[in-house]
C-alpha positions, -999 to +999 in steps of 0.1 A: -615-502-202-654-503-194-663-526-165-679-556-175-676-576-143-706-568-120-726-576-089-725-612-077-697-624-102-672-598-085-680-610-051-676-646-063-644-640-082-627-622-052-641-649-027-626-678-050-593-660-054-588-655-018-596-691-015-574-705-035-544-681-027-549-694+012-549-729-001-519-721-017-502-708+012-512-735+034-495-759+009-529-779+004-530-774-036-495-766-045-482-738-063-508-739-087-534-722-061-516-689-068-538-689-100-564-672-076-547-640-082-563-639-118-599-641-104-590-620-074-577-589-096-605-592-122-629-591-093-613-562-077-608-538-106-643-553-119-630-560-156-623-593-174-607-595-208-621-630-214-654-615-216-645-589-243-645-617-275-675-637-257-694-601-255-703-610-219-714-581-196-726-590-160-726-558-149-756-534-151-755-508-181-762-473-176 
């Protein structure tokens, strides 16, 4: 797995993921808020499987 998520993209994914999970825990948005686990994990590991078929890479290449 080569990293394909970088910089601002990672930060936004982590923030949005945590916000969705927090809203789910407080029962503001219901159980659908737990979908925030997906952007949180992709932000933390730096790899997004949806980017592969689309050929998107937001991290800097070496």
